[in-house]
C-alpha positions as CSV (number, residue, x, y, z in Angstrom):
1,M,-1.5,-68.7,27.9
2,P,-3.6,-69.6,31.6
3,D,-4.4,-66.4,33.7
4,R,-2.0,-65.8,36.2
5,Q,-4.3,-64.7,39.7
6,N,-2.7,-60.7,40.2
7,G,-1.5,-60.8,36.9
8,L,-0.2,-57.1,36.0
9,T,-1.7,-55.6,32.5
10,Y,-0.5,-53.0,30.6
11,A,-3.0,-50.9,32.3
12,K,-1.6,-51.5,35.7
13,A,2.1,-50.3,34.3
14,G,0.4,-47.0,33.6
15,V,-0.1,-47.5,29.4
16,D,-4.2,-47.4,28.9
17,I,-5.0,-48.5,25.2
18,D,-8.7,-48.1,26.1
19,A,-7.8,-44.0,26.9
20,G,-6.1,-44.1,23.7
21,N,-8.7,-45.6,21.9
22,A,-11.0,-42.9,22.9
23,L,-8.5,-39.9,21.7
24,V,-8.6,-41.7,18.6
25,E,-12.2,-41.6,18.3
26,A,-12.3,-37.6,19.9
27,I,-9.9,-36.5,17.4
28,K,-11.3,-37.9,14.1
29,P,-13.7,-35.4,13.0
30,L,-11.2,-32.8,13.8
31,A,-9.1,-34.2,11.5
32,K,-12.0,-35.1,9.0
33,A,-12.5,-31.4,9.1
34,T,-9.0,-31.1,7.4
35,R,-9.5,-32.2,4.2
36,R,-8.1,-31.5,0.8
37,A,-7.5,-32.0,-2.6
38,G,-5.4,-35.0,-2.9
39,A,-6.0,-36.7,1.1
40,D,-9.1,-37.7,3.0
41,A,-7.9,-37.1,5.9
42,A,-8.7,-40.2,7.0
43,L,-7.4,-41.5,10.6
44,G,-6.8,-45.3,11.8
45,G,-5.0,-46.6,9.2
46,F,-0.7,-47.1,8.9
47,G,-0.1,-44.8,7.1
48,A,-1.4,-41.6,4.5
49,L,-1.7,-41.4,0.3
50,F,-1.4,-38.1,-0.7
51,D,-2.3,-38.0,-4.8
52,L,-0.5,-34.8,-6.4
53,K,-2.3,-34.8,-10.0
54,A,-5.3,-34.3,-8.0
55,A,-3.9,-31.2,-6.2
56,G,-2.6,-29.5,-9.2
57,Y,1.2,-30.7,-9.8
58,D,3.1,-31.2,-12.6
59,D,6.2,-31.0,-12.2
60,P,6.7,-31.1,-8.2
61,L,9.3,-31.7,-5.4
62,L,8.5,-32.4,-2.3
63,V,9.8,-30.5,0.5
64,T,9.2,-32.1,4.1
65,T,10.1,-29.9,7.5
66,T,9.7,-31.1,11.2
67,D,9.4,-29.4,14.4
68,G,8.4,-29.1,17.9
69,V,7.1,-26.0,20.1
70,G,10.1,-25.7,22.7
71,T,9.7,-24.3,26.2
72,K,6.4,-22.9,25.0
73,L,5.2,-25.8,26.3
74,K,6.1,-25.6,29.8
75,I,4.1,-22.2,30.2
76,A,1.5,-23.7,28.6
77,I,1.4,-27.1,30.8
78,E,1.8,-25.0,34.2
79,T,-1.2,-22.6,33.2
80,G,-3.6,-25.0,31.4
81,L,-3.5,-23.2,28.8
82,V,-2.7,-25.5,25.8
83,D,-5.5,-24.4,23.1
84,G,-3.0,-22.7,20.8
85,V,0.1,-24.7,21.0
86,G,-1.3,-26.9,18.1
87,V,-1.3,-24.1,16.2
88,D,2.4,-22.8,17.1
89,L,3.3,-26.8,16.0
90,V,1.8,-26.1,13.0
91,A,3.0,-23.0,12.5
92,M,7.0,-23.3,13.4
93,C,6.5,-25.9,10.3
94,V,4.6,-24.9,7.3
95,N,6.1,-21.4,7.8
96,D,9.3,-23.6,7.0
97,L,8.1,-24.9,3.5
98,L,7.2,-21.9,2.9
99,A,10.8,-20.4,2.7
100,Q,11.6,-22.8,0.2
101,G,8.0,-21.6,-1.3
102,A,6.2,-25.2,-0.8
103,E,2.5,-25.2,-0.6
104,P,2.0,-28.0,3.1
105,L,0.2,-31.0,1.8
106,L,-0.2,-33.6,4.8
107,F,1.0,-32.7,8.7
108,L,1.2,-35.8,11.9
109,D,2.0,-35.0,15.1
110,Y,3.4,-36.8,17.8
111,F,2.4,-36.7,21.5
112,A,4.2,-37.9,24.4
113,T,3.2,-37.8,28.3
114,G,3.5,-39.8,31.2
115,K,-0.2,-40.5,31.6
116,L,-2.8,-39.4,29.1
117,D,-5.4,-37.2,29.7
118,V,-7.9,-37.8,27.3
119,A,-10.0,-34.4,27.2
120,R,-6.5,-31.9,27.6
121,A,-5.2,-34.2,24.1
122,T,-8.0,-33.3,22.5
123,R,-7.8,-29.8,22.6
124,V,-4.0,-29.8,22.2
125,V,-5.4,-32.3,19.1
126,A,-8.4,-29.5,18.0
127,G,-5.2,-26.6,18.2
128,I,-3.8,-28.4,15.6
129,A,-6.5,-29.1,13.7
130,E,-6.9,-25.2,13.5
131,G,-3.4,-24.6,12.3
132,C,-3.9,-27.5,9.6
133,K,-6.4,-25.0,8.0
134,L,-5.7,-22.6,8.0
135,A,-2.4,-23.7,6.5
136,G,-4.6,-25.7,3.9
137,A,-2.8,-28.6,5.0
138,A,-4.4,-32.6,5.7
139,L,-3.9,-33.7,9.2
140,V,-3.4,-37.7,7.8
141,G,-2.1,-39.4,11.6
142,G,0.4,-39.2,14.1
143,E,1.0,-40.6,16.7
144,T,0.5,-40.8,20.6
145,A,2.8,-41.8,23.2
146,E,1.5,-43.0,26.9
147,M,5.8,-42.9,28.2
148,P,5.0,-43.0,32.2
149,G,8.2,-43.1,34.1
150,M,9.9,-40.4,30.8
151,Y,7.2,-37.6,31.7
152,A,6.3,-36.4,34.9
153,G,2.4,-35.3,36.4
154,A,1.3,-33.1,33.6
155,D,3.7,-33.3,31.7
156,F,3.7,-33.3,27.8
157,D,5.8,-33.4,24.9
158,L,4.8,-32.3,21.0
159,A,6.5,-33.0,17.4
160,G,5.1,-32.1,14.3
161,F,6.3,-33.0,10.6
162,C,5.0,-31.5,7.5
163,V,5.3,-32.6,4.0
164,G,4.6,-29.7,1.0
165,A,4.9,-29.8,-2.7
166,V,6.4,-26.8,-4.9
167,N,6.5,-27.1,-8.7
168,R,9.9,-27.0,-10.2
169,A,10.4,-23.9,-11.4
170,G,8.6,-22.4,-8.1
171,V,11.3,-23.1,-5.9
172,L,12.7,-20.8,-3.3
173,P,15.3,-18.9,-3.2
174,K,15.5,-17.5,-5.9
175,L,19.8,-17.0,-5.7
176,D,20.4,-15.5,-8.6
177,R,17.5,-13.2,-9.0
178,Q,18.8,-11.9,-6.3
179,R,20.1,-7.9,-6.7
180,P,21.7,-4.9,-4.3
181,G,18.7,-2.9,-4.1
182,D,16.0,-5.5,-3.3
183,L,13.6,-4.9,-0.6
184,L,13.3,-6.3,2.9
185,I,9.6,-6.7,3.5
186,G,8.4,-8.2,6.8
187,L,5.6,-9.3,8.0
188,G,4.2,-8.4,11.3
189,S,4.7,-11.1,14.2
190,S,1.9,-12.6,16.8
191,G,4.5,-12.3,19.4
192,P,7.4,-13.7,19.9
193,H,5.9,-17.2,18.1
194,S,7.7,-19.8,19.3
195,N,11.1,-19.3,20.2
196,G,13.0,-17.4,22.9
197,Y,10.8,-19.0,25.5
198,S,14.2,-20.7,27.9
199,L,14.9,-16.9,28.4
200,I,10.9,-15.2,28.4
201,R,10.6,-17.4,31.2
202,R,14.0,-16.7,33.4
203,I,13.0,-13.1,32.6
204,V,9.5,-13.7,33.8
205,E,11.1,-14.9,36.9
206,L,13.5,-12.6,37.3
207,S,10.1,-9.8,36.8
208,G,8.4,-11.5,39.8
209,L,4.9,-11.7,38.4
210,G,2.8,-14.6,38.7
211,W,1.5,-16.3,35.3
212,D,-2.2,-14.9,36.4
213,A,-0.9,-11.6,36.9
214,P,-1.9,-8.5,34.2
215,A,0.2,-9.0,31.3
216,P,2.2,-5.1,31.7
217,F,2.6,-5.1,28.0
218,S,-1.1,-5.7,27.0
219,E,-4.6,-5.1,28.3
220,N,-7.5,-7.4,29.2
221,Q,-4.7,-10.3,28.9
222,T,-3.2,-12.2,31.6
223,L,1.0,-12.5,31.1
224,A,0.1,-16.3,30.3
225,Q,-2.0,-15.5,28.3
226,A,-0.6,-12.2,26.3
227,L,3.0,-14.7,25.7
228,M,1.1,-18.0,24.6
229,T,-0.4,-16.0,21.9
230,P,-0.2,-18.7,18.8
231,T,2.6,-18.3,16.2
232,R,0.7,-16.8,12.6
233,I,0.4,-19.1,10.0
234,Y,1.4,-16.9,6.7
235,I,0.7,-19.3,3.8
236,E,-3.0,-18.1,3.1
237,S,-1.0,-14.4,2.1
238,V,2.7,-15.1,1.0
239,L,1.6,-18.3,-0.8
240,P,-0.1,-17.0,-4.3
241,L,2.7,-14.5,-4.4
242,A,5.5,-17.1,-3.8
243,K,3.4,-18.7,-7.1
244,A,3.4,-15.8,-9.0
245,G,6.6,-15.4,-8.9
246,V,7.3,-12.1,-7.4
247,I,9.4,-13.1,-4.5
248,A,13.0,-13.7,-4.8
249,G,13.6,-15.3,-1.4
250,C,11.6,-15.4,2.2
251,A,12.9,-16.1,5.3
252,H,11.3,-17.7,8.7
253,I,12.3,-16.0,11.4
254,T,12.5,-18.1,14.1
255,G,16.0,-19.3,16.8
256,G,18.8,-16.9,16.0
257,G,16.0,-14.3,15.5
258,L,16.8,-11.4,12.4
259,I,20.7,-12.4,12.6
260,E,20.7,-16.2,12.0
261,N,17.8,-16.6,10.0
262,P,18.0,-13.9,7.1
263,P,21.4,-15.4,5.0
264,R,19.7,-18.1,4.8
265,A,17.5,-17.0,2.2
266,I,20.0,-14.8,0.8
267,A,22.7,-15.1,-2.4
268,E,26.4,-15.2,-1.6
269,G,27.5,-11.9,-1.9
270,L,24.9,-9.8,-0.2
271,V,23.7,-8.9,3.1
272,P,20.4,-7.9,4.3
273,R,20.5,-4.6,5.9
274,F,18.0,-3.8,8.2
275,D,16.2,-0.4,9.0
276,W,16.1,-1.0,12.7
277,G,13.3,2.2,12.6
278,G,11.4,0.7,10.2
279,W,8.7,-0.2,12.4
280,D,7.7,0.0,15.9
281,L,9.1,-2.8,18.6
282,P,5.7,-3.9,20.1
283,P,5.4,-3.8,23.2
284,V,6.0,-7.5,24.4
285,F,9.6,-6.9,23.4
286,A,10.0,-3.3,24.4
287,W,9.3,-5.0,28.2
288,L,11.2,-8.4,27.8
289,A,14.4,-6.4,26.9
290,K,13.6,-3.6,29.6
291,T,12.7,-6.1,32.1
292,G,15.4,-8.6,31.9
293,G,18.3,-6.3,30.4
294,V,19.1,-7.6,27.1
295,S,21.0,-5.9,24.8
296,E,19.4,-5.0,21.8
297,H,21.6,-7.5,19.6
298,E,21.0,-10.5,22.0
299,M,16.8,-9.3,21.4
300,R,17.7,-9.4,17.8
301,R,19.7,-13.2,17.8
302,T,16.7,-14.3,20.1
303,F,13.9,-12.8,18.8
304,N,11.9,-12.1,16.1
305,C,11.1,-7.9,17.4
306,G,8.3,-8.2,15.4
307,V,8.7,-9.5,12.0
308,G,7.6,-13.2,11.9
309,L,8.8,-13.6,8.0
310,M,10.3,-11.4,6.1
311,L,9.9,-11.2,1.9
312,I,13.4,-10.0,-1.2
313,V,11.0,-8.7,-3.1
314,S,12.6,-6.5,-6.4
315,P,11.5,-2.1,-5.9
316,R,9.5,-2.7,-9.5
317,D,7.2,-5.6,-7.5
318,A,7.5,-4.0,-4.2
319,E,4.2,-1.8,-3.9
320,A,2.0,-4.3,-5.3
321,V,3.1,-7.5,-3.2
322,L,2.9,-5.0,0.0
323,A,-0.6,-4.3,-1.2
324,A,-1.4,-7.7,-1.8
325,L,-0.6,-8.2,1.5
326,V,-2.1,-5.9,3.6
327,N,-4.8,-7.2,1.9
328,A,-4.7,-10.0,2.8
329,G,-5.0,-8.9,6.2
330,E,-1.3,-8.9,7.4
331,A,1.2,-5.9,9.1
332,A,3.7,-5.3,6.0
333,F,6.4,-3.0,6.5
334,V,9.3,-2.2,4.2
335,C,12.2,-3.1,6.8
336,G,15.6,-2.8,5.1
337,E,17.6,-3.8,1.7
338,L,20.3,-6.6,0.6
339,A,23.4,-4.8,-0.2
340,S,26.7,-5.8,-1.6
341,A,28.8,-7.7,1.0
342,G,31.8,-6.2,2.4
């Protein structure tokens, strides 16, 4: 086909293939650093292979999760604090896998924007790679989509997809083992994690504070820095306990908070009975409740309120589980027990 004078190109239409290639080259070392048994985490192919046998599984079930970061991204975009949102993206997926007793194996990301900023995108993917290292998952691929007209200005969106595995005998929850009197163990969160940010942004607006104002609930941080604290990843501390068979259930406390999530891990006929005074409400949640005039019930069904993950354990195992969690660096505490429904 002959060249046409002043002909259109993909770049003139707003899509820079060279920028996309530059991003791939920039993130190859980040992906390589996430190699693990079963995957080499090399980028560039059309798909990724994983060897379950090399990962040590003899009767595996695959478990898959997908999630995003939600409107927490709006704060990242407005403030430029994009480095931690990749950890958030991984955490939201791998902590869900953990609730099934599964080990994260492979992670893929989707990054969409109106105009690709290679330096900023590299910072985002560096956070994803960091999250993968914390979770023990290999970052094996993803997709970068430059879509002019779909996203305005500096806007971008993220989605993550994770594949995990669990031996058949280790699947959680173990509903047939749960009994009234089993203890609920809470693992401390690092803040709101990645949930409730539409409400958080509205409360900040009502407060009249700018993102660069000192955080009223956290010393030596701006409001944005405090609210952008990445979601905690619990794989390293909890997966060994799940594999040891001492956990009867696990709930990742995400959207829906402590009202909606725990029942998903609890057997029919049982309900969680929380000791709401059994742990201190972190200052960020106290500030949100007071500033926004948010009721206790609304706080509990929107936010994690300081409990990022909830485990169900038999009273006979509770002391050993708590000790193991604390030794692994977790803030762990008994936050309630199971009770008969009705």
